[in-house]
C-alpha positions as CSV (number, residue, x, y, z in Angstrom):
1,M,-20.6,27.5,56.2
2,P,-19.5,23.8,56.3
3,E,-17.2,23.3,53.4
4,L,-16.1,20.2,51.5
5,P,-13.9,18.7,54.4
6,E,-16.7,19.3,56.9
7,V,-19.3,17.6,54.6
8,E,-16.9,14.7,53.9
9,T,-16.2,14.4,57.6
10,T,-20.0,14.2,58.2
11,R,-20.4,11.6,55.5
12,R,-17.7,9.4,57.0
13,G,-19.1,9.9,60.4
14,I,-22.7,8.9,59.7
15,A,-22.3,6.2,57.0
16,P,-21.1,3.3,59.3
17,H,-24.2,3.9,61.5
18,C,-26.8,4.1,58.8
19,V,-25.9,2.3,55.5
20,G,-27.7,-0.9,55.0
21,K,-30.4,-0.1,57.5
22,C,-34.2,0.1,56.8
23,V,-36.0,3.4,57.3
24,S,-38.8,3.4,59.9
25,A,-39.8,7.1,59.6
26,L,-39.0,10.5,58.3
27,I,-40.1,13.1,60.8
28,V,-40.3,16.7,59.5
29,R,-40.8,19.3,62.2
30,Q,-39.9,22.3,60.1
31,G,-40.3,21.9,56.3
32,Q,-39.5,25.4,55.3
33,L,-35.8,25.3,54.7
34,R,-34.0,26.9,51.8
35,W,-36.5,25.0,49.6
36,P,-39.6,23.3,50.9
37,V,-38.9,19.7,52.1
38,P,-40.9,17.2,49.9
39,L,-43.3,16.0,52.6
40,F,-44.4,13.0,50.5
41,L,-41.2,11.4,51.6
42,Q,-42.8,10.8,55.0
43,D,-44.9,8.1,53.2
44,E,-42.3,7.2,50.5
45,L,-39.2,6.4,52.6
46,P,-40.4,4.0,55.4
47,G,-39.5,0.5,54.4
48,Q,-36.7,1.5,52.0
49,T,-33.1,0.7,52.7
50,L,-30.3,3.2,52.8
51,L,-27.9,1.7,50.2
52,N,-25.0,4.2,50.2
53,I,-24.0,7.7,51.1
54,E,-21.9,9.7,48.7
55,R,-20.8,13.3,48.5
56,R,-20.9,15.6,45.5
57,G,-19.4,19.0,46.2
58,K,-21.1,20.1,49.4
59,Y,-24.2,17.9,48.9
60,L,-24.6,14.6,50.7
61,L,-26.3,12.0,48.5
62,L,-28.3,9.3,50.3
63,H,-29.2,6.5,48.0
64,F,-32.3,4.5,48.8
65,G,-33.8,1.3,47.3
66,N,-36.4,-1.3,47.7
67,G,-35.7,-4.7,46.2
68,C,-39.4,-5.7,46.4
69,D,-40.6,-2.7,44.4
70,A,-38.6,-1.6,41.4
71,G,-40.7,1.5,41.1
72,K,-39.4,2.9,44.4
73,G,-36.0,4.2,45.4
74,G,-34.2,7.4,44.7
75,T,-31.7,9.8,46.3
76,I,-31.9,12.5,49.0
77,L,-29.8,15.5,48.3
78,W,-28.9,17.0,51.7
79,H,-27.1,20.3,52.0
80,L,-26.1,21.6,55.4
81,G,-26.5,25.2,54.5
82,M,-24.8,27.9,56.5
83,S,-24.8,26.3,60.0
84,G,-26.5,22.9,59.7
85,N,-25.2,19.6,60.9
86,L,-26.3,16.0,60.8
87,R,-25.8,13.8,63.9
88,V,-26.4,10.2,64.8
89,V,-28.6,10.1,67.9
90,P,-31.1,7.7,69.5
91,A,-34.5,8.3,67.9
92,S,-35.9,8.6,71.5
93,A,-33.7,11.6,72.3
94,P,-35.8,14.7,72.7
95,P,-35.3,17.1,69.8
96,G,-33.9,20.6,70.4
97,K,-35.4,23.9,69.2
98,H,-33.6,23.8,65.8
99,D,-33.7,20.0,65.2
100,H,-35.9,20.1,62.1
101,I,-35.7,16.6,60.6
102,D,-35.2,13.1,61.8
103,L,-34.4,10.2,59.4
104,C,-35.2,7.2,61.7
105,F,-34.1,3.6,61.2
106,S,-35.5,0.3,62.4
107,D,-32.7,-0.2,64.9
108,G,-33.7,2.8,67.0
109,I,-31.2,5.4,65.8
110,C,-31.8,8.4,63.6
111,L,-30.0,11.0,61.6
112,R,-31.0,14.3,63.1
113,F,-30.7,17.5,61.2
114,N,-30.1,20.8,63.1
115,D,-30.1,24.0,61.2
116,T,-30.4,27.3,63.2
117,R,-30.5,29.5,60.2
118,R,-32.6,27.2,58.0
119,F,-30.4,27.7,54.9
120,G,-30.0,23.9,54.5
121,A,-32.0,21.7,52.1
122,L,-33.4,18.3,51.7
123,L,-34.4,17.4,48.2
124,W,-35.3,14.2,46.3
125,Q,-34.4,12.7,43.0
126,P,-36.6,9.7,42.3
127,A,-35.3,6.5,40.6
128,P,-34.5,5.7,37.9
129,L,-33.4,9.3,37.1
130,P,-29.7,9.7,37.6
131,V,-29.0,12.0,40.5
132,A,-26.1,13.6,38.5
133,Q,-28.7,15.1,36.2
134,H,-30.4,16.9,39.0
135,K,-30.5,20.7,38.2
136,L,-28.3,21.4,41.3
137,L,-25.6,19.0,40.3
138,A,-25.7,18.9,36.5
139,H,-23.4,21.8,35.9
140,L,-20.9,21.3,38.7
141,G,-17.2,21.1,37.9
142,P,-14.9,18.2,38.9
143,E,-14.2,17.1,42.4
144,P,-11.0,18.7,43.7
145,L,-9.6,15.4,45.0
146,S,-10.3,13.6,41.7
147,D,-7.8,12.9,38.9
148,E,-9.9,15.1,36.6
149,F,-8.9,18.1,38.6
150,N,-5.2,18.7,37.6
151,G,-2.8,21.4,36.5
152,A,-3.6,21.0,32.8
153,Y,-7.4,21.3,33.5
154,L,-7.0,24.4,35.7
155,L,-4.7,26.1,33.2
156,A,-7.2,25.4,30.3
157,Q,-10.1,26.7,32.4
158,S,-8.3,29.9,33.3
159,H,-7.4,30.9,29.7
160,K,-8.3,34.5,29.1
161,V,-10.2,34.8,32.4
162,R,-9.9,38.3,33.9
163,T,-11.5,37.5,37.2
164,A,-9.2,37.4,40.2
165,I,-8.1,33.8,41.0
166,K,-9.6,33.8,44.5
167,P,-13.3,34.2,43.6
168,W,-12.7,32.3,40.4
169,I,-11.6,29.1,42.1
170,M,-14.7,29.3,44.3
171,D,-17.0,29.0,41.3
172,A,-18.5,25.5,41.5
173,K,-18.5,25.3,37.7
174,V,-14.7,25.4,37.7
175,V,-14.3,23.0,40.6
176,V,-16.6,22.0,43.5
177,G,-16.0,22.4,47.2
178,V,-13.1,24.9,47.3
179,G,-14.8,27.4,49.6
180,N,-13.5,30.6,51.2
181,I,-11.4,29.0,53.9
182,Y,-9.6,26.6,51.7
183,A,-9.2,29.0,48.8
184,N,-7.4,31.4,51.2
185,E,-5.2,28.7,52.7
186,S,-4.3,27.0,49.3
187,L,-3.3,30.4,47.7
188,F,-1.0,31.1,50.6
189,S,0.6,27.7,50.5
190,A,1.0,28.0,46.7
191,K,2.4,31.5,47.1
192,L,-0.2,33.0,44.8
193,N,-1.8,36.5,45.3
194,P,-5.6,36.3,45.4
195,L,-5.8,39.5,43.3
196,M,-4.0,38.0,40.3
197,P,-6.2,37.5,37.2
198,A,-7.0,33.8,36.6
199,G,-5.8,34.2,33.0
200,A,-2.3,35.1,34.3
201,L,-1.7,31.7,35.8
202,T,1.3,29.9,34.4
203,R,1.6,26.1,33.9
204,A,4.0,25.9,36.9
205,Q,1.6,27.9,39.1
206,S,-1.4,25.8,38.1
207,L,0.4,22.6,38.9
208,R,1.5,23.9,42.3
209,W,-1.9,25.3,43.2
210,V,-3.7,22.1,42.4
211,A,-1.3,20.1,44.5
212,E,-1.8,22.5,47.5
213,I,-5.6,22.4,47.1
214,K,-5.5,18.6,47.2
215,R,-3.0,18.5,50.1
216,I,-4.9,21.0,52.3
217,L,-8.3,19.5,51.7
218,Q,-7.1,16.0,52.4
219,H,-5.4,17.2,55.6
220,A,-8.5,19.1,56.7
221,I,-10.5,15.9,56.3
222,T,-8.1,14.0,58.5
223,R,-8.4,16.8,61.1
224,G,-12.2,16.6,61.0
225,G,-12.7,19.8,59.1
226,T,-12.6,23.4,60.5
227,T,-14.7,24.3,63.5
228,L,-16.3,27.7,62.7
229,R,-19.5,28.8,64.5
230,D,-21.8,25.8,64.8
231,F,-20.1,23.0,62.8
232,V,-19.7,19.6,64.3
233,G,-19.1,16.3,62.5
234,G,-21.6,13.4,62.3
235,D,-20.3,12.1,65.7
236,G,-21.0,15.4,67.4
237,K,-17.3,16.2,67.7
238,P,-15.7,19.4,66.3
239,G,-13.0,19.6,63.7
240,Y,-9.5,20.8,64.5
241,F,-8.2,22.2,61.3
242,A,-9.0,25.7,62.6
243,Q,-6.0,25.4,64.8
244,E,-3.7,25.2,61.7
245,L,-5.1,28.1,59.6
246,K,-2.3,30.2,58.2
247,V,-4.2,33.2,56.8
248,Y,-8.0,32.8,57.0
249,G,-9.4,35.0,59.8
250,R,-5.9,36.4,60.6
251,G,-6.0,39.8,58.8
252,G,-3.6,42.2,60.4
253,E,-1.7,39.5,62.3
254,P,1.9,38.5,61.4
255,C,2.6,36.0,58.7
256,V,3.7,32.7,60.1
257,V,6.4,32.4,57.5
258,C,8.0,35.9,57.2
259,G,6.3,38.0,59.9
260,A,4.8,40.6,57.6
261,G,1.4,41.9,58.5
262,L,-1.3,40.0,56.7
263,I,-3.6,42.1,54.5
264,E,-7.4,41.6,54.4
265,V,-9.4,42.6,51.4
266,R,-12.9,41.9,50.0
267,L,-13.1,39.9,46.8
268,G,-16.4,38.7,45.4
269,Q,-18.0,39.9,48.7
270,R,-15.9,37.5,50.7
271,S,-12.9,38.2,53.0
272,S,-9.5,37.4,51.5
273,V,-6.3,37.4,53.6
274,Y,-2.8,37.2,52.1
275,C,0.8,38.0,52.9
276,P,2.2,40.9,50.8
277,R,5.7,39.3,50.9
278,C,5.0,35.6,50.5
279,Q,2.2,36.2,47.9
280,K,3.6,39.0,45.8
281,L,1.5,40.0,42.7
282,P,3.7,39.2,39.7
283,K,5.1,42.2,37.9
284,R,3.3,41.3,34.7
285,C,0.0,41.6,36.5
286,V,1.0,44.9,38.2
287,Q,1.9,46.4,34.9
288,H,-1.5,45.6,33.4
289,S,-3.7,46.3,36.5
């Protein structure tokens, strides 16, 4: 599944080609995605201008407006799902089998949404309702690259939590966008065992982990994200962070730091890989496990 760096890479890739342009058409070839696509947008969007593209967690937020009609405008919430991608292509380019939606602009280019598994989504929040109040966004935690996400916040949120830290950090109510890949990698870099209860985090560990989450996500963005299965960025190019993964997908292989065999376990129905030497479970946790 595309995670935060992949979504941010897509945002940065498509924005320069689309922001400030007028919509000429919305073409929906397959409207049954994770939720039904609001087909009235095929009449609503033409003539509106794409004002800005933001990201909230793994959602792309496309803000539209019409200066001549204060009653129009709103925001598309676009989720890439498990295998979806958005590409900038000529509107005249023939669509492929899984090219379900085209957002076309007056200059002849379009945003084309491809989603093999159809777990993606295109939803609409009409103006003047704030998009932050949409039911899918209202209860999300802070952005991991924001100042709001810091060691003190993480420590406070973890207080008395018995859940293992790996699935806990992947809860979007705690922090958005730290998916399976980057949870594995940040825990390894912070030398934290994924099995440790969140409530056992110390202040020093919280500070270190937050710093590693930010560092790894920022670096992954500069590398264009992680290419797994079908992901490509908005320009159609793959990401290269996969070449730098230290633990994710490497269960049974030697640790790049100490050479010990990496252990793979299932936590929260997701694969978790860690080094038994570099990421030792603290004695205080072993004693109470």
